[in-house]
C-alpha positions in Angstrom: 0.1 -0.1 0.1 1.6 3.4 -0.9 2.0 6.2 1.5 -1.2 8.5 -0.2 -3.3 5.2 0.8 -2.2 5.1 4.4 -2.4 8.9 5.3 -4.4 9.7 8.3 -7.7 12.1 6.5 -11.0 13.2 7.5 -12.9 14.3 4.4 -15.6 17.0 5.4 -17.4 19.6 2.9 -17.1 23.4 3.0 -17.3 26.3 2.2 -15.0 28.9 3.1 -15.2 33.3 2.8 -12.2 35.3 1.2 -10.0 35.9 3.8 -10.8 40.0 3.5 -7.1 40.8 2.2 -6.5 43.3 0.2 -5.9 41.5 -3.2 -8.5 39.0 -3.1 -12.2 39.5 -5.2 -15.4 37.6 -5.0 -16.0 34.6 -2.9 -14.6 31.2 -3.5 -15.0 27.8 -2.5 -13.2 25.2 -0.4 -14.2 21.5 -2.1 -13.3 19.2 0.9 -11.3 19.7 4.3 -8.5 17.2 4.7 -6.6 16.3 8.1 -3.1 15.3 8.1 -1.8 14.2 11.1 2.5 13.6 12.1 3.0 9.3 11.7 5.6 7.9 9.9 3.6 7.2 6.8 3.0 11.4 6.4 6.4 12.9 7.3 9.9 13.0 5.5 13.0 14.0 8.0 15.4 16.5 7.0 14.7 17.5 3.4 13.2 18.1 0.8 12.7 16.4 -3.2 10.9 16.3 -5.6 11.2 12.6 -6.0 8.7 12.3 -2.9 5.4 10.4 -2.7 2.6 12.7 -2.2 0.8 11.5 0.6 -2.2 13.0 0.0 -3.4 14.7 -3.7 -5.9 17.6 -3.3 -7.2 20.2 -5.6 -7.2 23.9 -6.0 -9.1 25.2 -3.1 -9.3 22.5 -0.4 -8.2 23.0 2.7 -5.8 20.8 4.4 -5.3 21.1 8.2 -1.6 19.6 9.6 -0.5 18.8 12.7 2.9 18.4 13.6 5.0 17.5 16.7 8.0 18.8 18.2 11.7 18.0 17.4 12.6 16.0 20.8 12.4 12.8 21.1 9.6 11.8 23.3 12.2 8.8 25.8 14.2 12.5 26.3 11.1 13.8 27.0 9.9 11.8 29.8 13.6 12.5 31.1 12.4 15.5 31.7 9.5 15.1 33.2 6.9 15.4 30.4 4.0 12.6 30.9 3.5 9.9 28.9 -0.2 11.0 28.1 0.4 14.4 26.3 2.4 13.3 23.7 0.8 11.2 20.8 0.8 7.7 19.7 2.1 9.4 16.2 4.7 11.3 17.7 6.3 8.2 19.0 5.7 6.4 16.0 7.8 8.5 14.1 11.0 8.0 16.8 10.3 4.6 16.7 10.2 3.2 13.3 11.7 6.1 10.9 15.3 5.4 10.1 15.7 8.3 6.3 16.9 11.2 8.0 19.2 14.1 7.1 20.6 15.6 6.0 18.1 18.5 8.3 16.9 18.0 11.8 12.8 19.5 10.7 10.0 16.5 10.6 8.4 17.5 7.9 3.9 16.6 7.3 3.8 15.7 4.1 4.4 16.4 1.2 0.9 17.5 -0.4 0.2 17.5 -3.9 -2.1 20.4 -5.7 -3.8 19.2 -9.2 -3.1 21.4 -11.8 0.5 22.8 -10.1 3.2 23.0 -12.6 6.9 24.7 -12.7 6.2 28.1 -13.3 3.2 28.7 -11.7 3.4 30.0 -8.2 1.7 28.2 -5.2 -1.0 30.5 -3.1 -0.9 29.2 0.9 -3.2 30.7 2.3 -2.4 30.2 6.7 -6.1 30.0 7.8 -5.4 29.2 11.3 -2.6 27.8 13.2 -3.0 26.5 16.6 -0.6 25.0 19.8 -1.0 21.9 20.0 1.1 20.6 23.0 1.7 21.3 26.5 5.6 21.8 26.2 8.4 22.8 23.9 11.9 23.2 24.6 14.7 26.2 23.0 18.6 24.8 22.9 21.2 27.1 22.6 24.6 25.5 20.1 28.1 26.0 20.8 28.9 25.8 17.0 25.5 27.5 15.7 23.5 30.9 16.0 24.9 34.2 16.1 27.8 33.4 18.1 29.6 30.7 17.3 32.2 29.6 19.8 30.8 31.9 22.8 28.0 29.6 24.6 28.8 25.4 25.5 25.4 23.4 24.7 22.5 24.1 26.6 18.5 23.3 26.5 16.1 24.3 28.6 12.4 21.8 28.6 8.8 24.8 29.0 5.8 24.3 29.6 2.8 25.8 27.9 -0.2 27.4 29.2 -3.1 26.7 26.7 -5.4 28.0 28.1 -3.8 31.4 28.7 -1.0 31.1 25.6 1.6 32.0 27.8 5.0 30.1 28.5 7.3 30.8 31.6 10.7 30.8 30.0 12.6 31.8 33.2 11.9 32.7 36.8 9.6 35.3 36.5 9.8 35.9 32.4 5.8 35.3 30.8 6.3 35.7 27.4 2.6 35.7 25.0 2.5 32.5 22.8 -0.3 34.9 20.4 1.2 34.2 17.1 2.7 30.3 17.1 3.4 30.0 13.9 5.4 27.3 11.0 9.3 27.9 10.7 8.9 25.8 7.8 6.8 25.4 4.8 7.9 24.8 1.5 7.7 23.2 -2.1 9.9 20.7 -3.3 12.5 22.2 -5.4 13.5 21.5 -9.0 13.9 17.8 -9.3 18.0 18.8 -10.4 18.3 19.3 -7.4 18.0 16.2 -6.1 17.7 15.7 -2.4 18.1 19.6 0.0 18.4 20.1 3.8 15.5 21.4 5.3 18.0 24.0 7.1 18.2 27.2 4.5 15.3 28.0 3.2 15.6 29.0 -1.3 13.4 29.7 -3.9 11.1 26.4 -2.8 10.5 28.8 1.2 10.7 26.0 3.5 12.9 27.3 6.4 12.0 30.8 6.4 11.8 30.9 10.4 9.5 33.8 9.6 7.0 35.3 12.7 4.6 37.3 10.4 3.3 34.0 9.0 1.2 33.4 11.2 -2.7 33.2 10.8 -4.3 35.1 8.8 -0.9 35.3 6.5 -0.9 34.1 2.9 2.3 32.7 1.3 3.2 32.7 -2.1 5.6 29.9 -3.5 7.1 30.0 -7.0 6.1 26.0 -8.0 9.4 23.7 -9.2 7.9 20.4 -10.1 4.2 19.3 -10.9 1.7 19.5 -8.3 4.0 21.5 -6.1 4.4 18.9 -3.3 3.5 21.3 -0.2 4.6 20.6 3.5 4.8 22.0 6.5 6.6 21.6 10.0 8.9 23.2 13.0 6.2 24.6 14.9 7.4 27.5 16.8 5.0 28.8 19.7 7.1 31.9 20.2 9.8 33.4 18.4 11.8 36.8 18.3 13.3 38.5 14.5 16.7 37.2 14.1 15.9 33.6 16.1 20.0 34.7 17.4 20.5 31.3 19.8 19.4 29.0 16.7 15.8 28.1 17.6 12.8 29.3 18.3 10.2 27.8 21.4 10.4 24.6 19.6 7.0 22.5 19.9 4.3 21.1 17.4 0.9 22.9 16.0 -2.4 22.4 14.0 -2.3 24.1 11.2 -5.2 25.1 8.6 -3.8 25.8 4.7 -6.5 26.4 1.7 -4.5 26.0 -1.4 -4.4 27.4 -4.9 -2.9 27.9 -8.1 -2.2 31.1 -9.3 -1.3 30.9 -13.0 -1.7 34.5 -13.6 1.8 35.5 -11.3 5.8 35.3 -11.6 8.0 34.8 -9.0 11.3 34.9 -8.4 11.7 35.0 -5.1 8.7 34.0 -1.6 5.9 36.7 -1.4 3.1 36.9 1.3 1.1 39.0 2.2 -0.7 40.4 5.9 -3.9 41.6 6.1 -2.0 45.0 6.7 1.1 44.3 4.9 2.6 42.9 1.7 6.0 41.3 1.9 8.7 41.0 -0.1 11.9 38.5 0.6 15.7 38.5 0.6 17.7 35.3 1.4 21.3 35.1 0.7 24.5 33.9 2.8 25.3 37.1 3.0 23.1 39.2 5.0 24.2 42.3 3.6 23.0 40.7 -0.2 19.8 39.4 1.6 19.2 42.5 2.3 19.6 43.7 -1.1 17.5 41.4 -2.4 14.7 42.5 -0.4 15.0 46.0 -1.8 14.7 44.8 -5.4 12.2 42.8 -4.6 10.6 45.6 -3.1 11.1 48.1 -6.3 9.6 45.0 -8.0 6.9 44.9 -7.0 5.6 48.3 -6.3 6.2 49.3 -9.6 4.4 45.9 -10.8 1.4 46.9 -8.7 1.3 50.7 -9.2 1.9 50.7 -12.8 1.8 54.6 -12.5 4.8 55.3 -10.0 8.2 54.7 -11.2 11.5 52.4 -10.0 13.0 55.8 -8.4 9.7 56.2 -6.5 9.8 53.2 -5.3 13.0 53.2 -4.1 12.2 56.3 -2.0 9.3 54.5 -0.8 11.3 51.6 0.4 13.1 53.9 2.2 10.6 56.0 3.4 7.5 53.8 4.6 9.0 50.1 4.3 10.0 48.5 7.4 13.2 45.3 7.0 13.6 43.0 9.8 15.8 39.9 9.8 13.7 37.3 9.3 16.7 34.9 11.1 20.6 35.1 10.7 21.5 31.5 11.5 20.1 29.2 9.3 23.4 28.9 6.9 21.2 31.0 4.0 19.7 34.5 6.6 16.7 36.3 5.8 16.0 39.3 5.2 11.8 41.0 5.0 10.0 43.5 4.3 7.0 44.9 4.8 5.1 46.9 2.7 2.9 48.8 4.2 -1.4 48.9 2.2 -2.8 51.5 3.5 -0.3 54.2 2.0 -1.2 53.6 -1.4 -4.6 55.5 -1.9 
């Protein structure tokens, strides 16, 4: 039996009205809703590849509920005092049964094949809702990674999550709100010629963006590189600051509702996104300065494409006057800058 037949699915008829974002017109219907839980049959560990067999096939407009798992062995979690009943059987089975891992560390749920998606198209991923799914998470310092390699010894901390209040006490007397959980990694398969690539560095296929602005209500646009797109999500982040400087967010398991559309009217070089209030452009490069240059060029391109009455000089000026550029993350080999273009300045 193939992996796609072993996927855990619940099929429900559903109708969904569009989010109130400026780029959407009219009302579209979701044909079906599927639920996809993390289990050995429904994940790939540490890599993206065009050779992966899809675990599910959906039509544009369909919704897929994806539930991922924390990235620490359940046996270790029990040693640190997490009760066994707080960990799903799928979570346990992944760590007991999956041996095909790497080169990256992330457990990715999927891939989802979207009918009609072809190389050169854009996959529109509407992130309808992201919820905390586990009562614990962890954060880790690396002796070799992060923004300050060599300055800290390896260290980690297990944190309890208050699901009712959506908070975590990160240290004595330090309580952090967790109102905007997000999937650190959401991406499509690279082109077949790339082979099997690590989940660590993000790229034109999106992947490990670690972008805290891609939570509930946002939309991610990803260039498609292989037939069906082959979308996967994982690396649940309960909370994270821009930069993710230590190398980890609060890593946990999340439950997300995604809706997919195939955009044949868009052509992108790099992933883009939007929130209800901003359009988002991205720059990705091993050199942070180069990532910034890419993000600024993407800003200029976006403004003149969307508002043809503006020229490139005016767009560059607006990038300086009104666009906020954030260090998305500084730790994933390929570093990220994203620019937030406010919608409300364009009258």
